[in-house]
PyMOL Python script that loads the backbone (N, CA, C, O; Angstrom):
from pymol import cmd

cmd.read_pdbstr("""\
ATOM      1  N   THR A   1      -5.879 -63.023  22.840  1.00  0.00           N
ATOM      2  CA  THR A   1      -5.710 -63.322  24.250  1.00  0.00           C
ATOM      3  C   THR A   1      -4.937 -62.193  24.906  1.00  0.00           C
ATOM      4  O   THR A   1      -4.430 -61.296  24.234  1.00  0.00           O
ATOM      5  N   LEU A   2      -4.856 -62.248  26.211  1.00  0.00           N
ATOM      6  CA  LEU A   2      -4.165 -61.185  26.947  1.00  0.00           C
ATOM      7  C   LEU A   2      -2.666 -61.437  27.095  1.00  0.00           C
ATOM      8  O   LEU A   2      -1.957 -60.609  27.666  1.00  0.00           O
ATOM      9  N   SER A   3      -2.179 -62.558  26.594  1.00  0.00           N
ATOM     10  CA  SER A   3      -0.752 -62.878  26.655  1.00  0.00           C
ATOM     11  C   SER A   3      -0.351 -63.576  25.364  1.00  0.00           C
ATOM     12  O   SER A   3      -0.738 -64.721  25.131  1.00  0.00           O
ATOM     13  N   CYS A   4       0.413 -62.904  24.534  1.00  0.00           N
ATOM     14  CA  CYS A   4       0.872 -63.473  23.268  1.00  0.00           C
ATOM     15  C   CYS A   4       2.191 -64.207  23.519  1.00  0.00           C
ATOM     16  O   CYS A   4       3.228 -63.575  23.720  1.00  0.00           O
ATOM     17  N   GLY A   5       2.149 -65.534  23.505  1.00  0.00           N
ATOM     18  CA  GLY A   5       3.336 -66.321  23.804  1.00  0.00           C
ATOM     19  C   GLY A   5       4.486 -66.075  22.846  1.00  0.00           C
ATOM     20  O   GLY A   5       5.639 -65.986  23.268  1.00  0.00           O
ATOM     21  N   THR A   6       4.186 -65.965  21.567  1.00  0.00           N
ATOM     22  CA  THR A   6       5.237 -65.720  20.580  1.00  0.00           C
ATOM     23  C   THR A   6       5.919 -64.383  20.841  1.00  0.00           C
ATOM     24  O   THR A   6       7.145 -64.285  20.803  1.00  0.00           O
ATOM     25  N   GLY A   7       5.123 -63.363  21.105  1.00  0.00           N
ATOM     26  CA  GLY A   7       5.675 -62.034  21.375  1.00  0.00           C
ATOM     27  C   GLY A   7       6.472 -61.987  22.668  1.00  0.00           C
ATOM     28  O   GLY A   7       7.496 -61.308  22.747  1.00  0.00           O
ATOM     29  N   VAL A   8       6.004 -62.707  23.679  1.00  0.00           N
ATOM     30  CA  VAL A   8       6.709 -62.738  24.964  1.00  0.00           C
ATOM     31  C   VAL A   8       8.069 -63.407  24.810  1.00  0.00           C
ATOM     32  O   VAL A   8       9.066 -62.905  25.329  1.00  0.00           O
ATOM     33  N   VAL A   9       8.120 -64.530  24.106  1.00  0.00           N
ATOM     34  CA  VAL A   9       9.401 -65.227  23.907  1.00  0.00           C
ATOM     35  C   VAL A   9      10.353 -64.360  23.090  1.00  0.00           C
ATOM     36  O   VAL A   9      11.532 -64.247  23.427  1.00  0.00           O
ATOM     37  N   ALA A  10       9.852 -63.747  22.019  1.00  0.00           N
ATOM     38  CA  ALA A  10      10.704 -62.883  21.190  1.00  0.00           C
ATOM     39  C   ALA A  10      11.234 -61.700  22.002  1.00  0.00           C
ATOM     40  O   ALA A  10      12.402 -61.331  21.879  1.00  0.00           O
ATOM     41  N   SER A  11      10.385 -61.118  22.818  1.00  0.00           N
ATOM     42  CA  SER A  11      10.806 -59.979  23.646  1.00  0.00           C
ATOM     43  C   SER A  11      11.850 -60.400  24.670  1.00  0.00           C
ATOM     44  O   SER A  11      12.817 -59.674  24.905  1.00  0.00           O
ATOM     45  N   ALA A  12      11.665 -61.556  25.276  1.00  0.00           N
ATOM     46  CA  ALA A  12      12.628 -62.036  26.268  1.00  0.00           C
ATOM     47  C   ALA A  12      13.989 -62.300  25.635  1.00  0.00           C
ATOM     48  O   ALA A  12      15.021 -61.958  26.213  1.00  0.00           O
ATOM     49  N   ILE A  13      13.996 -62.907  24.453  1.00  0.00           N
ATOM     50  CA  ILE A  13      15.266 -63.178  23.773  1.00  0.00           C
ATOM     51  C   ILE A  13      15.928 -61.874  23.344  1.00  0.00           C
ATOM     52  O   ILE A  13      17.143 -61.728  23.475  1.00  0.00           O
ATOM     53  N   ALA A  14      15.146 -60.927  22.834  1.00  0.00           N
ATOM     54  CA  ALA A  14      15.710 -59.622  22.460  1.00  0.00           C
ATOM     55  C   ALA A  14      16.293 -58.926  23.681  1.00  0.00           C
ATOM     56  O   ALA A  14      17.358 -58.315  23.596  1.00  0.00           O
ATOM     57  N   ASN A  15      15.608 -59.015  24.813  1.00  0.00           N
ATOM     58  CA  ASN A  15      16.115 -58.419  26.048  1.00  0.00           C
ATOM     59  C   ASN A  15      17.445 -59.052  26.440  1.00  0.00           C
ATOM     60  O   ASN A  15      18.373 -58.353  26.848  1.00  0.00           O
ATOM     61  N   TYR A  16      17.538 -60.364  26.318  1.00  0.00           N
ATOM     62  CA  TYR A  16      18.790 -61.046  26.646  1.00  0.00           C
ATOM     63  C   TYR A  16      19.917 -60.593  25.717  1.00  0.00           C
ATOM     64  O   TYR A  16      21.026 -60.318  26.174  1.00  0.00           O
ATOM     65  N   ILE A  17      19.635 -60.516  24.428  1.00  0.00           N
ATOM     66  CA  ILE A  17      20.665 -60.108  23.461  1.00  0.00           C
ATOM     67  C   ILE A  17      21.173 -58.708  23.775  1.00  0.00           C
ATOM     68  O   ILE A  17      22.374 -58.449  23.689  1.00  0.00           O
ATOM     69  N   LEU A  18      20.269 -57.804  24.138  1.00  0.00           N
ATOM     70  CA  LEU A  18      20.662 -56.417  24.412  1.00  0.00           C
ATOM     71  C   LEU A  18      21.361 -56.260  25.755  1.00  0.00           C
ATOM     72  O   LEU A  18      22.277 -55.447  25.880  1.00  0.00           O
ATOM     73  N   ASN A  19      20.945 -57.023  26.759  1.00  0.00           N
ATOM     74  CA  ASN A  19      21.436 -56.799  28.122  1.00  0.00           C
ATOM     75  C   ASN A  19      22.303 -57.919  28.682  1.00  0.00           C
ATOM     76  O   ASN A  19      22.901 -57.747  29.744  1.00  0.00           O
ATOM     77  N   LYS A  20      22.391 -59.067  28.000  1.00  0.00           N
ATOM     78  CA  LYS A  20      23.172 -60.221  28.475  1.00  0.00           C
ATOM     79  C   LYS A  20      22.869 -60.537  29.933  1.00  0.00           C
ATOM     80  O   LYS A  20      23.782 -60.733  30.736  1.00  0.00           O
ATOM     81  N   GLY A  21      21.599 -60.585  30.265  1.00  0.00           N
ATOM     82  CA  GLY A  21      21.178 -60.860  31.641  1.00  0.00           C
ATOM     83  C   GLY A  21      20.991 -62.335  31.889  1.00  0.00           C
ATOM     84  O   GLY A  21      21.770 -63.166  31.424  1.00  0.00           O
ATOM     85  N   ASN A  22      19.947 -62.649  32.629  1.00  0.00           N
ATOM     86  CA  ASN A  22      19.644 -64.031  32.991  1.00  0.00           C
ATOM     87  C   ASN A  22      19.042 -64.791  31.822  1.00  0.00           C
ATOM     88  O   ASN A  22      18.525 -64.197  30.876  1.00  0.00           O
ATOM     89  N   THR A  23      19.117 -66.100  31.901  1.00  0.00           N
ATOM     90  CA  THR A  23      18.471 -66.942  30.892  1.00  0.00           C
ATOM     91  C   THR A  23      17.089 -67.392  31.352  1.00  0.00           C
ATOM     92  O   THR A  23      16.445 -68.207  30.692  1.00  0.00           O
ATOM     93  N   ILE A  24      16.639 -66.865  32.477  1.00  0.00           N
ATOM     94  CA  ILE A  24      15.257 -67.021  32.927  1.00  0.00           C
ATOM     95  C   ILE A  24      14.721 -65.606  33.109  1.00  0.00           C
ATOM     96  O   ILE A  24      15.217 -64.848  33.942  1.00  0.00           O
ATOM     97  N   ILE A  25      13.706 -65.259  32.326  1.00  0.00           N
ATOM     98  CA  ILE A  25      13.212 -63.884  32.288  1.00  0.00           C
ATOM     99  C   ILE A  25      11.722 -63.874  32.589  1.00  0.00           C
ATOM    100  O   ILE A  25      10.957 -64.623  31.981  1.00  0.00           O
ATOM    101  N   SER A  26      11.306 -63.023  33.532  1.00  0.00           N
ATOM    102  CA  SER A  26       9.892 -62.835  33.846  1.00  0.00           C
ATOM    103  C   SER A  26       9.354 -61.688  33.011  1.00  0.00           C
ATOM    104  O   SER A  26       9.993 -60.643  32.887  1.00  0.00           O
ATOM    105  N   VAL A  27       8.171 -61.891  32.437  1.00  0.00           N
ATOM    106  CA  VAL A  27       7.536 -60.864  31.608  1.00  0.00           C
ATOM    107  C   VAL A  27       6.115 -60.659  32.126  1.00  0.00           C
ATOM    108  O   VAL A  27       5.347 -61.615  32.238  1.00  0.00           O
ATOM    109  N   ASN A  28       5.768 -59.420  32.440  1.00  0.00           N
ATOM    110  CA  ASN A  28       4.417 -59.106  32.890  1.00  0.00           C
ATOM    111  C   ASN A  28       3.566 -58.702  31.696  1.00  0.00           C
ATOM    112  O   ASN A  28       3.926 -57.797  30.942  1.00  0.00           O
ATOM    113  N   THR A  29       2.428 -59.384  31.529  1.00  0.00           N
ATOM    114  CA  THR A  29       1.494 -59.075  30.448  1.00  0.00           C
ATOM    115  C   THR A  29       0.134 -58.761  31.061  1.00  0.00           C
ATOM    116  O   THR A  29      -0.055 -58.916  32.267  1.00  0.00           O
ATOM    117  N   LYS A  30      -0.805 -58.325  30.242  1.00  0.00           N
ATOM    118  CA  LYS A  30      -2.150 -58.076  30.741  1.00  0.00           C
ATOM    119  C   LYS A  30      -2.788 -59.356  31.272  1.00  0.00           C
ATOM    120  O   LYS A  30      -3.680 -59.304  32.119  1.00  0.00           O
ATOM    121  N   GLY A  31      -2.337 -60.488  30.781  1.00  0.00           N
ATOM    122  CA  GLY A  31      -2.865 -61.771  31.225  1.00  0.00           C
ATOM    123  C   GLY A  31      -2.164 -62.336  32.447  1.00  0.00           C
ATOM    124  O   GLY A  31      -2.588 -63.364  32.974  1.00  0.00           O
ATOM    125  N   GLY A  32      -1.112 -61.696  32.906  1.00  0.00           N
ATOM    126  CA  GLY A  32      -0.375 -62.162  34.074  1.00  0.00           C
ATOM    127  C   GLY A  32       1.103 -62.324  33.792  1.00  0.00           C
ATOM    128  O   GLY A  32       1.589 -61.976  32.715  1.00  0.00           O
ATOM    129  N   GLU A  33       1.808 -62.855  34.768  1.00  0.00           N
ATOM    130  CA  GLU A  33       3.256 -63.014  34.645  1.00  0.00           C
ATOM    131  C   GLU A  33       3.588 -64.320  33.926  1.00  0.00           C
ATOM    132  O   GLU A  33       3.037 -65.376  34.239  1.00  0.00           O
ATOM    133  N   LEU A  34       4.495 -64.227  32.960  1.00  0.00           N
ATOM    134  CA  LEU A  34       4.997 -65.399  32.242  1.00  0.00           C
ATOM    135  C   LEU A  34       6.496 -65.478  32.451  1.00  0.00           C
ATOM    136  O   LEU A  34       7.158 -64.460  32.653  1.00  0.00           O
ATOM    137  N   LYS A  35       7.030 -66.689  32.403  1.00  0.00           N
ATOM    138  CA  LYS A  35       8.476 -66.880  32.518  1.00  0.00           C
ATOM    139  C   LYS A  35       8.987 -67.561  31.258  1.00  0.00           C
ATOM    140  O   LYS A  35       8.425 -68.551  30.789  1.00  0.00           O
ATOM    141  N   VAL A  36      10.058 -67.009  30.728  1.00  0.00           N
ATOM    142  CA  VAL A  36      10.734 -67.588  29.562  1.00  0.00           C
ATOM    143  C   VAL A  36      12.099 -68.066  30.033  1.00  0.00           C
ATOM    144  O   VAL A  36      12.835 -67.327  30.686  1.00  0.00           O
ATOM    145  N   ALA A  37      12.429 -69.305  29.698  1.00  0.00           N
ATOM    146  CA  ALA A  37      13.741 -69.853  30.039  1.00  0.00           C
ATOM    147  C   ALA A  37      14.349 -70.466  28.781  1.00  0.00           C
ATOM    148  O   ALA A  37      13.630 -70.970  27.918  1.00  0.00           O
ATOM    149  N   PHE A  38      15.665 -70.421  28.684  1.00  0.00           N
ATOM    150  CA  PHE A  38      16.338 -70.975  27.515  1.00  0.00           C
ATOM    151  C   PHE A  38      17.794 -71.248  27.838  1.00  0.00           C
ATOM    152  O   PHE A  38      18.322 -70.778  28.846  1.00  0.00           O
ATOM    153  N   ASN A  39      18.432 -72.011  26.972  1.00  0.00           N
ATOM    154  CA  ASN A  39      19.873 -72.252  27.027  1.00  0.00           C
ATOM    155  C   ASN A  39      20.487 -71.642  25.778  1.00  0.00           C
ATOM    156  O   ASN A  39      19.826 -71.503  24.748  1.00  0.00           O
ATOM    157  N   ILE A  40      21.758 -71.282  25.882  1.00  0.00           N
ATOM    158  CA  ILE A  40      22.469 -70.751  24.719  1.00  0.00           C
ATOM    159  C   ILE A  40      23.648 -71.669  24.432  1.00  0.00           C
ATOM    160  O   ILE A  40      24.449 -71.976  25.315  1.00  0.00           O
ATOM    161  N   GLN A  41      23.736 -72.100  23.175  1.00  0.00           N
ATOM    162  CA  GLN A  41      24.795 -73.010  22.757  1.00  0.00           C
ATOM    163  C   GLN A  41      25.269 -72.563  21.379  1.00  0.00           C
ATOM    164  O   GLN A  41      24.490 -72.573  20.425  1.00  0.00           O
ATOM    165  N   ASN A  42      26.539 -72.170  21.262  1.00  0.00           N
ATOM    166  CA  ASN A  42      27.109 -71.702  19.992  1.00  0.00           C
ATOM    167  C   ASN A  42      26.273 -70.566  19.389  1.00  0.00           C
ATOM    168  O   ASN A  42      25.953 -70.582  18.200  1.00  0.00           O
ATOM    169  N   ASN A  43      25.924 -69.581  20.226  1.00  0.00           N
ATOM    170  CA  ASN A  43      25.120 -68.425  19.799  1.00  0.00           C
ATOM    171  C   ASN A  43      23.750 -68.819  19.254  1.00  0.00           C
ATOM    172  O   ASN A  43      23.165 -68.089  18.453  1.00  0.00           O
ATOM    173  N   THR A  44      23.238 -69.973  19.686  1.00  0.00           N
ATOM    174  CA  THR A  44      21.914 -70.442  19.279  1.00  0.00           C
ATOM    175  C   THR A  44      21.075 -70.672  20.527  1.00  0.00           C
ATOM    176  O   THR A  44      21.541 -71.268  21.498  1.00  0.00           O
ATOM    177  N   PHE A  45      19.836 -70.196  20.493  1.00  0.00           N
ATOM    178  CA  PHE A  45      18.924 -70.383  21.617  1.00  0.00           C
ATOM    179  C   PHE A  45      18.288 -71.763  21.509  1.00  0.00           C
ATOM    180  O   PHE A  45      17.727 -72.119  20.473  1.00  0.00           O
ATOM    181  N   LYS A  46      18.382 -72.536  22.591  1.00  0.00           N
ATOM    182  CA  LYS A  46      17.862 -73.903  22.602  1.00  0.00           C
ATOM    183  C   LYS A  46      17.021 -74.132  23.849  1.00  0.00           C
ATOM    184  O   LYS A  46      17.129 -73.403  24.835  1.00  0.00           O
ATOM    185  N   ASN A  47      16.181 -75.160  23.785  1.00  0.00           N
ATOM    186  CA  ASN A  47      15.347 -75.561  24.926  1.00  0.00           C
ATOM    187  C   ASN A  47      14.562 -74.385  25.487  1.00  0.00           C
ATOM    188  O   ASN A  47      14.564 -74.154  26.696  1.00  0.00           O
ATOM    189  N   ILE A  48      13.899 -73.650  24.623  1.00  0.00           N
ATOM    190  CA  ILE A  48      13.118 -72.484  25.039  1.00  0.00           C
ATOM    191  C   ILE A  48      11.805 -72.965  25.641  1.00  0.00           C
ATOM    192  O   ILE A  48      11.079 -73.746  25.025  1.00  0.00           O
ATOM    193  N   THR A  49      11.504 -72.493  26.848  1.00  0.00           N
ATOM    194  CA  THR A  49      10.235 -72.830  27.490  1.00  0.00           C
ATOM    195  C   THR A  49       9.506 -71.553  27.899  1.00  0.00           C
ATOM    196  O   THR A  49      10.120 -70.537  28.224  1.00  0.00           O
ATOM    197  N   LEU A  50       8.197 -71.640  27.872  1.00  0.00           N
ATOM    198  CA  LEU A  50       7.319 -70.549  28.295  1.00  0.00           C
ATOM    199  C   LEU A  50       6.377 -71.132  29.332  1.00  0.00           C
ATOM    200  O   LEU A  50       5.720 -72.141  29.079  1.00  0.00           O
ATOM    201  N   SER A  51       6.307 -70.499  30.503  1.00  0.00           N
ATOM    202  CA  SER A  51       5.412 -71.015  31.544  1.00  0.00           C
ATOM    203  C   SER A  51       4.654 -69.876  32.201  1.00  0.00           C
ATOM    204  O   SER A  51       5.106 -68.731  32.227  1.00  0.00           O
ATOM    205  N   GLY A  52       3.504 -70.219  32.724  1.00  0.00           N
ATOM    206  CA  GLY A  52       2.657 -69.257  33.414  1.00  0.00           C
ATOM    207  C   GLY A  52       1.294 -69.865  33.656  1.00  0.00           C
ATOM    208  O   GLY A  52       1.019 -70.989  33.234  1.00  0.00           O
ATOM    209  N   ASN A  53       0.450 -69.128  34.330  1.00  0.00           N
ATOM    210  CA  ASN A  53      -0.904 -69.604  34.609  1.00  0.00           C
ATOM    211  C   ASN A  53      -1.754 -69.568  33.351  1.00  0.00           C
ATOM    212  O   ASN A  53      -1.505 -68.789  32.430  1.00  0.00           O
ATOM    213  N   THR A  54      -2.754 -70.424  33.334  1.00  0.00           N
ATOM    214  CA  THR A  54      -3.696 -70.447  32.215  1.00  0.00           C
ATOM    215  C   THR A  54      -5.094 -70.148  32.718  1.00  0.00           C
ATOM    216  O   THR A  54      -5.422 -70.382  33.882  1.00  0.00           O
ATOM    217  N   GLU A  55      -5.903 -69.631  31.825  1.00  0.00           N
ATOM    218  CA  GLU A  55      -7.292 -69.348  32.147  1.00  0.00           C
ATOM    219  C   GLU A  55      -8.103 -69.438  30.860  1.00  0.00           C
ATOM    220  O   GLU A  55      -7.688 -68.917  29.824  1.00  0.00           O
ATOM    221  N   ARG A  56      -9.238 -70.085  30.921  1.00  0.00           N
ATOM    222  CA  ARG A  56     -10.102 -70.192  29.739  1.00  0.00           C
ATOM    223  C   ARG A  56     -10.748 -68.827  29.505  1.00  0.00           C
ATOM    224  O   ARG A  56     -11.404 -68.277  30.389  1.00  0.00           O
ATOM    225  N   VAL A  57     -10.552 -68.293  28.299  1.00  0.00           N
ATOM    226  CA  VAL A  57     -11.141 -66.993  27.969  1.00  0.00           C
ATOM    227  C   VAL A  57     -12.181 -67.098  26.865  1.00  0.00           C
ATOM    228  O   VAL A  57     -12.874 -66.125  26.565  1.00  0.00           O
ATOM    229  N   PHE A  58     -12.293 -68.285  26.255  1.00  0.00           N
ATOM    230  CA  PHE A  58     -13.252 -68.464  25.175  1.00  0.00           C
ATOM    231  C   PHE A  58     -13.576 -69.939  25.049  1.00  0.00           C
ATOM    232  O   PHE A  58     -12.728 -70.799  25.285  1.00  0.00           O
ATOM    233  N   GLU A  59     -14.793 -70.215  24.679  1.00  0.00           N
ATOM    234  CA  GLU A  59     -15.200 -71.577  24.387  1.00  0.00           C
ATOM    235  C   GLU A  59     -16.131 -71.538  23.196  1.00  0.00           C
ATOM    236  O   GLU A  59     -17.022 -70.690  23.130  1.00  0.00           O
ATOM    237  N   GLY A  60     -15.940 -72.434  22.266  1.00  0.00           N
ATOM    238  CA  GLY A  60     -16.786 -72.435  21.086  1.00  0.00           C
ATOM    239  C   GLY A  60     -16.920 -73.843  20.517  1.00  0.00           C
ATOM    240  O   GLY A  60     -16.244 -74.777  20.949  1.00  0.00           O
ATOM    241  N   PHE A  61     -17.796 -73.968  19.555  1.00  0.00           N
ATOM    242  CA  PHE A  61     -18.029 -75.245  18.896  1.00  0.00           C
ATOM    243  C   PHE A  61     -18.029 -75.009  17.390  1.00  0.00           C
ATOM    244  O   PHE A  61     -18.489 -73.975  16.907  1.00  0.00           O
ATOM    245  N   LEU A  62     -17.512 -75.972  16.675  1.00  0.00           N
ATOM    246  CA  LEU A  62     -17.462 -75.897  15.211  1.00  0.00           C
ATOM    247  C   LEU A  62     -18.342 -76.984  14.638  1.00  0.00           C
ATOM    248  O   LEU A  62     -18.156 -78.164  14.939  1.00  0.00           O
ATOM    249  N   GLU A  63     -19.294 -76.596  13.819  1.00  0.00           N
ATOM    250  CA  GLU A  63     -20.147 -77.587  13.162  1.00  0.00           C
ATOM    251  C   GLU A  63     -19.733 -77.679  11.705  1.00  0.00           C
ATOM    252  O   GLU A  63     -19.524 -76.667  11.036  1.00  0.00           O
ATOM    253  N   VAL A  64     -19.620 -78.900  11.231  1.00  0.00           N
ATOM    254  CA  VAL A  64     -19.197 -79.123   9.852  1.00  0.00           C
ATOM    255  C   VAL A  64     -20.352 -79.684   9.055  1.00  0.00           C
ATOM    256  O   VAL A  64     -20.209 -79.946   7.861  1.00  0.00           O
TER     257      VAL A  64
END
""", "prot")
cmd.dss("prot")
cmd.show_as("cartoon", "prot")
cmd.util.cbc("prot")
cmd.orient("prot")
């Protein structure tokens, strides 16, 4: 896909660790803008959310 959610969340958390910025981070990907939000409690990231627009890029059927 054009937006890897796992990579976006990891990048946002790494950015926070390096820059101690906001806990809501916008990330621009080829698939569009995504927002990562989280809380920090005892140096642990909690309640991590990823939001953004969705679009169907593939449809398939599996026959068994």
